[in-house]
N, C-alpha and C positions, 0 to 999 in steps of 0.2 A: 504494500500500500504506500502511496505517496504521502509525504509530509504535508501538513496543512500550515501555511504561513498566513498570519494575520497581517494584511497590508495596511488597512485603515479600519478603525473601529471607533464609533462615537454614537450618540443617541439616535441619529437618523439613519446611519448606514454602517454596514460592515462589509469589507471587501477581503475575501480570502483567496489565496492562490493554492490550487491543488494540481500538481503536475503542470500540464500545459493549459490549464483553464483558470480564469478568474471568475469567482462567484461573488456577485454583488447582491447582498441581502438588504433590501430597503424597507423602511417603515411605511413609506408612502408609495403604493404601486404606480402612481402617476409619474414619479421620478424616472423609473425604468423606461417608460414609454417615451419620455422626452429624450433620454439618452440614446435609445434605439433610433429615433428620428434624427438626432444629431449625427450619429455614425453614418446613416444613409445619406445625409446631405454634405458630409465633409468632402472638401475638394482634394483630399490627400488619401492615400491608402490607409485603411483602418482595419483592425482585426475583426474577423467575422463574429457576429452574434450567433452562438451555437444553439441556444434555446432560451426561452423565457417562460417561466412558470411562476407567476407572482407568489411570493415576494422576491424570487430569485431570478437574476439575469446571469447567464453564462456567456463569457466572452473568451475567445481563443487568445492565448498568450502570443505575442509577437516574437519571432525568433531574433536572437541577437543579444546584446547586452545593454543595460541601462546607460543613457547618456550622462546621468547624474543622479544624485540623491538629494531630495530637499533638505536644506539645512547644512549640507556639507559642501566643501569646495568642489568646483568643477574639475573632472579629470582632464578636460581639454587644456587647462592652464597649469597642469602639474609640472611640466618641464620648462615652463616659460620663465 
């Protein structure tokens, strides 16, 4: 079984990472609908929505590595 990583958790939403899938559990089902619509309208490649069964939205993880971590220095400037 894959490990479960808590990415974000607060009173409105929890985002979990399980293997290659992000699971977004939202207190308000309307938030997931807005996010799905935003992904569909984005003018850049976005990860696919795998499924949506309120209150959970499953989104594929994008291959590659993170460009940065909030609150930490950018790895792009590490050698500068």
